[in-house]
C-alpha positions in Angstrom: -0.7 18.4 -10.0 0.0 19.1 -6.4 3.5 18.6 -5.0 2.0 15.7 -2.9 0.8 14.0 -6.1 4.3 14.6 -7.6 5.7 12.8 -4.7 3.5 10.0 -4.8 4.1 9.3 -8.5 7.8 9.4 -7.8 7.3 6.9 -5.0 5.1 4.6 -7.1 7.9 4.5 -9.7 10.5 4.0 -6.8 8.7 1.1 -5.4 8.0 -0.5 -8.6 11.8 -0.6 -9.1 12.4 -1.9 -5.8 9.9 -4.7 -6.7 11.8 -5.7 -10.2 15.2 -5.8 -8.4 14.4 -8.9 -6.7 10.9 -9.8 -8.3 9.5 -9.8 -5.2 7.0 -7.0 -3.6 7.8 -6.9 -0.2 4.8 -5.4 1.8 5.5 -6.7 5.3 4.7 -4.4 8.2 8.5 -4.2 8.9 9.6 -3.1 5.5 6.9 -0.3 5.7 7.9 0.8 9.0 11.4 0.9 7.8 10.6 3.0 4.8 8.6 5.4 7.0 11.3 5.8 9.5 13.9 6.3 6.9 11.6 8.9 5.3 11.0 10.9 8.7 14.6 10.8 9.4 15.9 11.8 5.9 12.9 13.3 4.1 14.8 14.1 1.1 14.7 10.6 0.2 10.8 10.6 -0.3 11.1 7.1 1.4 8.0 8.1 3.6 5.8 8.6 0.4 7.2 5.0 -0.5 5.9 3.7 2.8 2.6 5.0 1.9 2.4 3.4 -1.4 3.5 0.1 0.2 0.4 0.5 2.8 -1.9 1.3 0.0 -0.6 -1.9 -1.9 -1.0 -3.9 1.1 -4.6 -2.6 1.9 -5.6 -3.6 -1.8 -4.1 -7.1 -1.4 -5.8 -7.7 2.2 -9.4 -6.6 0.7 -9.0 -8.7 -2.3 -8.3 -11.6 0.0 -11.0 -10.8 2.4 -13.7 -10.3 -0.6 -12.2 -13.7 -2.1 -12.7 -15.5 1.0 -16.4 -14.0 1.7 -17.3 -15.2 -1.9 -15.8 -18.5 -1.3 -17.7 -19.2 1.8 -20.8 -17.9 0.5 -21.1 -15.2 3.0 -22.1 -12.4 0.6 -25.6 -11.2 1.2 -25.8 -9.1 -1.5 -26.3 -6.1 0.6 -23.9 -3.2 0.7 -22.1 -2.7 4.2 -22.9 0.4 6.1 -20.2 2.9 5.7 -18.6 3.4 9.3 -15.8 5.8 8.1 -13.6 3.0 6.8 
């Protein structure tokens, strides 16, 4: 396992611990930005990796909500969208 993967694993555990502290998974862009800034100022904290984990979570949540809305509105065509690099 690479050093990057190790850092990401530690970040997943830290972020999960933060979520348990108050029972709320805060994924606001402000929180992500603060974590990224803290990690850039103090790289030894690993907070920059925490920000990446939060962004991944935010992406998954938004994607799930969009897919739910597409299905709810009956907009799903059954065709796979063209991959435009996203």
